[in-house]
VMD Tcl script that draws the C-alpha trace (Angstrom):
set ca {
  {212.34 47.32 258.17}
  {215.16 49.46 256.79}
  {215.86 49.38 253.05}
  {218.60 51.18 251.12}
  {217.82 51.66 247.43}
  {220.67 51.96 244.93}
  {219.63 53.51 241.62}
  {220.20 56.66 239.59}
  {219.12 59.20 242.20}
  {217.96 61.99 242.15}
  {215.43 60.74 239.62}
  {216.29 61.11 235.97}
  {213.83 60.84 233.10}
  {214.64 57.34 232.05}
  {212.99 54.05 232.96}
  {215.30 52.50 235.57}
  {215.61 55.74 237.55}
  {211.82 56.23 237.47}
  {211.40 52.58 238.45}
  {213.62 53.08 241.51}
  {211.90 56.29 242.54}
  {208.44 54.69 242.39}
  {209.66 51.83 244.58}
  {211.15 54.33 247.06}
  {207.87 56.23 247.28}
  {205.85 53.06 247.57}
  {207.98 51.60 250.35}
  {207.80 54.82 252.35}
  {204.02 55.00 251.87}
  {203.82 51.42 253.18}
  {205.67 52.41 256.36}
  {209.13 51.11 255.41}
  {212.17 53.12 256.52}
  {213.76 53.65 253.12}
  {216.63 55.81 251.85}
  {217.90 56.28 248.27}
  {221.54 56.44 247.19}
  {222.97 56.81 243.71}
  {224.39 53.41 242.74}
  {227.33 55.18 241.10}
  {227.98 57.43 244.11}
  {231.51 58.13 245.30}
  {232.89 55.33 247.44}
  {232.86 57.33 250.71}
  {229.29 58.50 250.17}
  {228.01 54.97 249.65}
  {230.09 53.71 252.57}
  {228.47 56.38 254.76}
  {224.99 55.11 253.88}
  {226.06 51.52 254.55}
  {227.56 52.29 257.95}
  {225.18 54.81 259.47}
  {221.84 53.55 258.11}
  {222.64 49.83 258.59}
  {219.85 48.64 256.29}
  {218.26 45.20 256.61}
  {218.57 44.84 252.82}
  {220.05 46.75 249.90}
  {217.99 46.77 246.69}
  {220.12 47.81 243.75}
  {218.52 48.35 240.33}
  {220.34 47.36 237.18}
  {221.56 44.41 235.14}
  {224.08 41.66 235.77}
  {226.82 43.99 234.55}
  {226.12 46.21 237.61}
  {227.00 43.40 240.05}
  {230.14 45.14 241.39}
  {228.11 48.19 242.47}
  {224.77 46.74 243.57}
  {225.81 43.33 244.94}
  {229.52 43.13 245.73}
  {229.75 46.47 247.54}
  {226.93 45.76 250.03}
  {228.41 42.29 250.65}
  {231.77 43.88 251.41}
  {230.16 45.76 254.31}
  {228.31 42.75 255.64}
  {224.95 43.84 254.22}
  {222.37 41.75 252.38}
  {221.85 42.69 248.72}
  {218.51 41.88 247.08}
  {219.00 43.29 243.56}
  {216.12 44.10 241.22}
  {217.50 42.98 237.87}
  {216.68 43.61 234.24}
  {218.06 41.72 231.24}
  {219.61 42.99 228.01}
  {219.56 39.83 225.92}
  {222.05 37.59 227.69}
  {224.02 37.18 230.93}
  {227.77 36.97 230.37}
  {229.23 37.01 233.89}
  {228.68 36.91 237.69}
  {226.47 33.80 237.45}
  {227.48 32.29 240.81}
  {227.46 35.62 242.67}
  {223.88 36.27 241.57}
  {222.67 32.68 241.95}
  {224.02 32.37 245.51}
  {221.90 35.29 246.80}
  {218.92 34.37 249.01}
  {216.70 36.80 247.09}
  {216.82 38.37 243.63}
  {214.00 40.45 242.16}
  {213.47 40.56 238.37}
  {211.07 42.69 236.33}
  {209.36 39.91 234.34}
  {209.12 36.17 233.80}
  {211.20 36.57 230.65}
  {214.05 38.15 232.61}
  {213.98 35.19 235.00}
  {214.03 32.73 232.07}
  {216.93 34.61 230.47}
  {219.08 34.30 233.61}
  {218.17 30.62 233.89}
  {218.95 29.99 230.22}
  {222.39 31.50 230.66}
  {223.35 29.37 233.65}
  {222.22 31.31 236.73}
  {220.51 29.39 239.53}
  {217.13 31.15 239.77}
  {215.62 29.23 242.69}
  {215.55 32.42 244.79}
  {214.30 34.72 242.01}
  {211.03 36.60 242.49}
  {209.20 38.52 239.75}
  {208.45 42.08 240.87}
  {206.79 44.11 238.15}
  {207.38 47.82 237.65}
  {204.61 50.12 238.83}
  {203.01 53.36 237.68}
  {201.44 56.36 239.38}
  {197.69 56.43 238.69}
  {197.53 60.13 239.59}
  {199.90 60.92 236.71}
  {198.98 58.31 234.12}
  {195.23 58.35 233.60}
  {192.83 58.94 230.71}
  {192.70 62.60 229.65}
  {190.27 63.86 227.02}
  {191.61 64.82 223.58}
  {189.81 68.13 224.10}
  {192.20 68.97 226.94}
  {194.32 71.93 225.75}
  {197.60 70.12 226.51}
  {196.59 66.99 224.60}
  {195.10 68.94 221.70}
  {198.27 71.03 221.39}
  {200.45 67.91 221.09}
  {198.36 66.60 218.19}
  {198.49 70.00 216.51}
  {202.23 70.38 217.18}
  {202.93 66.94 215.70}
  {200.80 67.60 212.62}
  {197.96 65.18 213.40}
  {194.56 66.44 212.19}
  {191.38 66.09 214.23}
  {189.95 63.44 211.87}
  {193.17 61.40 211.82}
  {193.98 58.45 214.05}
  {197.36 58.73 215.77}
  {199.53 55.65 216.23}
  {202.45 56.26 218.59}
  {205.79 54.63 219.38}
  {208.08 56.22 221.98}
  {211.52 55.52 223.36}
  {215.21 55.06 222.61}
  {215.80 55.02 218.87}
  {212.21 53.72 218.24}
  {213.72 51.05 215.98}
  {214.38 48.92 219.05}
  {210.71 49.50 219.98}
  {209.57 47.92 216.72}
  {209.19 50.94 214.43}
  {210.44 49.11 211.34}
  {208.06 46.22 211.95}
  {205.19 48.72 212.31}
  {206.19 50.45 209.06}
  {206.08 47.09 207.25}
  {202.66 46.45 208.77}
  {201.28 49.89 207.87}
  {202.49 49.54 204.29}
  {200.21 46.48 203.99}
  {197.06 48.34 205.06}
  {197.83 51.90 204.00}
  {195.34 52.06 201.13}
  {192.51 50.91 203.43}
  {193.06 53.70 205.95}
  {193.91 57.15 204.54}
  {193.34 59.06 207.79}
  {196.12 58.19 210.21}
  {199.58 59.30 211.21}
  {202.33 57.17 212.72}
  {204.31 59.26 215.24}
  {207.75 58.00 216.26}
  {209.21 59.88 219.23}
  {212.90 59.00 219.71}
  {215.62 60.38 221.92}
  {218.52 62.42 220.60}
  {221.38 60.13 219.68}
  {223.63 59.09 216.82}
  {221.96 55.69 216.94}
  {218.51 57.24 216.44}
  {219.76 59.26 213.45}
  {221.32 56.19 211.83}
  {218.19 54.11 212.32}
  {216.03 56.92 210.98}
  {217.95 56.62 207.70}
  {217.14 52.88 207.70}
  {213.43 53.63 208.20}
  {213.44 56.16 205.34}
  {215.11 53.61 203.06}
  {212.58 50.96 204.13}
  {209.64 53.25 203.31}
  {211.14 53.95 199.88}
  {211.61 50.22 199.29}
  {207.98 49.51 200.29}
  {206.68 52.48 198.25}
  {205.09 53.72 201.45}
  {204.19 57.39 201.76}
  {206.76 58.73 204.24}
  {204.52 61.74 205.01}
  {202.37 59.32 207.04}
  {205.29 58.82 209.45}
  {206.21 61.74 211.71}
  {209.62 61.56 213.35}
  {210.21 63.58 216.49}
  {213.78 63.50 217.81}
  {213.76 65.23 221.17}
  {214.24 64.85 224.90}
  {211.34 65.51 227.25}
  {210.42 65.33 230.92}
  {208.43 62.35 232.20}
  {205.64 64.75 233.22}
  {205.01 65.29 229.50}
  {204.35 61.58 228.86}
  {200.71 61.38 230.11}
  {199.70 64.09 227.63}
  {201.66 62.54 224.77}
  {200.14 59.10 225.41}
  {196.65 60.55 225.67}
  {197.13 62.29 222.33}
  {197.34 58.96 220.53}
  {194.62 56.46 219.61}
  {196.82 53.34 219.50}
  {200.13 52.73 221.22}
  {202.40 50.46 219.17}
  {205.60 48.93 220.53}
  {206.37 45.43 219.21}
  {209.80 45.78 220.79}
  {212.84 43.85 219.67}
  {214.16 43.59 223.22}
  {211.97 44.46 226.22}
  {212.52 43.29 229.78}
  {209.28 44.84 230.99}
  {207.79 47.70 228.95}
  {207.09 50.63 231.26}
  {205.69 52.90 228.53}
  {203.36 50.17 227.33}
  {201.96 49.93 230.87}
  {201.64 53.72 231.08}
  {199.80 53.76 227.74}
  {197.29 51.21 229.06}
  {196.85 53.33 232.21}
  {195.96 56.22 229.88}
  {193.28 54.11 228.23}
  {195.11 53.19 225.04}
  {195.07 49.73 223.42}
  {198.63 48.48 223.01}
  {200.02 46.53 220.06}
  {203.13 44.63 221.09}
  {204.88 41.28 220.65}
  {204.09 37.88 222.13}
  {207.48 37.58 223.80}
  {209.58 39.00 226.65}
  {208.17 41.51 229.16}
  {204.98 42.47 227.26}
  {203.60 38.98 227.92}
  {203.40 40.00 231.61}
  {201.53 43.26 230.98}
  {199.40 43.19 227.80}
  {196.37 40.86 227.83}
  {195.92 39.70 224.24}
  {192.49 40.53 222.86}
  {191.51 42.48 225.98}
  {193.95 45.36 226.62}
  {195.66 45.15 223.25}
  {197.27 42.63 220.93}
  {200.44 40.55 221.04}
  {201.72 39.75 217.55}
  {203.51 36.46 217.15}
  {207.27 36.39 216.72}
  {208.16 36.53 213.04}
  {211.90 36.04 213.38}
  {214.70 36.14 215.90}
  {218.34 37.16 216.02}
  {220.25 34.06 217.16}
  {224.00 34.06 217.72}
  {226.59 31.39 218.45}
  {229.06 33.87 219.92}
  {229.25 37.41 221.21}
  {231.88 39.90 222.32}
  {232.67 40.38 225.99}
  {234.80 43.17 227.42}
  {236.52 44.49 230.54}
  {233.49 46.49 231.66}
  {231.65 43.15 231.89}
  {234.12 41.97 234.52}
  {236.55 40.14 232.22}
  {240.30 40.66 232.03}
  {240.38 40.72 228.24}
  {238.18 41.43 225.24}
  {237.23 38.26 223.38}
  {234.39 36.43 221.66}
  {232.52 34.10 223.99}
  {231.26 31.02 222.15}
  {227.93 29.46 223.11}
  {227.07 25.76 223.32}
  {223.89 26.45 221.39}
  {222.44 29.57 219.73}
  {221.14 32.31 222.01}
  {218.18 34.44 220.97}
  {219.29 38.02 221.58}
  {216.47 39.91 219.84}
  {213.01 39.41 218.36}
  {211.02 40.71 215.39}
  {207.21 40.76 215.44}
  {205.29 39.26 212.52}
  {204.30 42.09 210.16}
  {201.14 40.36 208.90}
  {199.74 40.04 212.42}
  {200.73 43.60 213.25}
  {198.88 44.72 210.11}
  {195.75 42.79 211.05}
  {195.66 44.06 214.63}
  {196.32 47.65 213.56}
  {193.62 47.46 210.90}
  {191.10 46.11 213.40}
  {191.77 48.99 215.80}
  {191.79 51.68 213.10}
  {188.49 50.45 211.70}
  {186.52 50.08 214.91}
  {186.17 53.03 217.27}
  {184.08 51.02 219.73}
  {186.70 48.27 219.88}
  {189.43 50.82 220.63}
  {187.32 52.40 223.36}
  {186.43 49.05 224.91}
  {190.04 47.87 224.93}
  {191.10 51.23 226.34}
  {188.69 50.90 229.27}
  {189.84 47.35 229.92}
  {193.46 48.49 229.75}
  {192.86 51.09 232.48}
  {191.12 48.52 234.69}
  {193.97 46.04 234.18}
  {196.65 48.61 234.99}
  {194.86 49.81 238.13}
  {194.23 46.28 239.39}
  {197.76 44.96 238.87}
  {200.45 47.62 238.52}
  {199.95 50.53 240.93}
  {203.32 51.35 242.43}
  {202.19 51.34 246.08}
  {200.70 47.84 245.77}
  {203.86 46.50 244.14}
  {206.01 48.12 246.83}
  {203.89 46.31 249.44}
  {204.55 43.04 247.61}
  {208.27 43.86 247.64}
  {208.21 44.45 251.41}
  {206.26 41.23 252.02}
  {208.75 39.18 250.00}
  {211.69 40.76 251.82}
  {210.12 39.98 255.18}
  {209.42 36.36 254.22}
  {212.57 35.49 252.26}
  {215.13 37.35 254.41}
  {213.41 36.91 257.79}
  {213.40 40.66 258.39}
}
mol new
graphics top color blue
foreach p $ca { graphics top sphere $p radius 0.5 }
foreach p [lrange $ca 0 end-1] q [lrange $ca 1 end] { graphics top cylinder $p $q radius 0.2 }
display resetview
C-alpha cells in the first residue's frame, strides 16, 4: 500500500501538523509505504509527488475549506483522495465533492454529525481519532527537575494545586467558563492557581482584557489566575501537563481535543464539556468530568467569502439556526473542580484511569493500523 499524506510538513508545533506527523510515523511503523508532502506546496512539487510516487490513496488533513488542495488536486491527477477532516462550526461549501468520495476520515463523531447537519452525505465517513506518542506523553513525577521548574517559573507553590488550560487564546478553550466556576468555590479552596497558557496573538490579548474585566465583575482575586502568553515547542508539553494537578478545557469549539488526550496520558483528570470531540475522549466520572452545556451560540446566517470557494462575499442564510459554539455550565464546572481539589485520592485514581484509557484507545501506531485497515477495505487496496 502506498499512501501520500498532505499536511503542514515538516512538522510544526500545532495540532493538525502534529496529527499528520503521527499518522505518517504510524503508517510507516505498520509497514505502509508512506510519503509526506506539504499540502500548500508549490504546484510542481506536489505534481512531482503525484506522478512519481503514484499513491493508492492521498490523505489530506484539513477542513472543508481545504477541498481545493487536499481533494480536487489529487482528483485532477487521477488519484483517490481520502481526506481526514476536522470541523470549525459549520460547512459552507463543497458538499457534493466531499459527499461523493468513497472514503472520508473525520476526527470525531461530532465532526461527522456537523457535516451531516450541513447537508453532506456522510455514508462513507469513518471516525479516525487522533493519536499520541506514549513515549513522550506519560506520567512524570512533580519532583522531576523539569516539572518542578515549570511550577516555580509559573509562580505555583508546592502546597498549591495547579489547574491548567492551554492553547490558542485560552478563551476558546473555556477559560472564561472556568473563571466563573472558580469564583463560585474560591473561598473554599485558598491554595490553588489557575494557569492559562495562550499563544501570542492579538486575539489572545483582546480576550485577556475580557477575562480581567470578568474577574473584576465577579470580585474574583485575579492573582489566582496566571496568564502566560508565549510560544513553545511540543516537546515542552509533557512537562507542562505533568506540572498541573487538573487539566481544564471546557472548550467552546473542539473537533477532537488533542491536548486533553495528552493530559490524560500524563495522568491528569480532565474537566471538559459534554459536547463535540471531548465526548469521544473523556470518560465522565472515570478519566475526568464532562460538564453539561450551559448555553450555545446559534445563528440564522453567517458570512461567506472568496477563500471559501465563493465568487462573492455575502451572508448565507440558514433554514434553521445552526449551533456554532458552546458554553459549559459554570455550576457543574464548579462542582467538578471542587471535588477534584478536595480529594487527592480521587484525583490520583482518575489520573491512573486516564492513563489506562489513553494507552488502550489512542496510541498513534494502533490508530494508524486502523487507518490502513479501513483504506484496504473501503478502497480495495
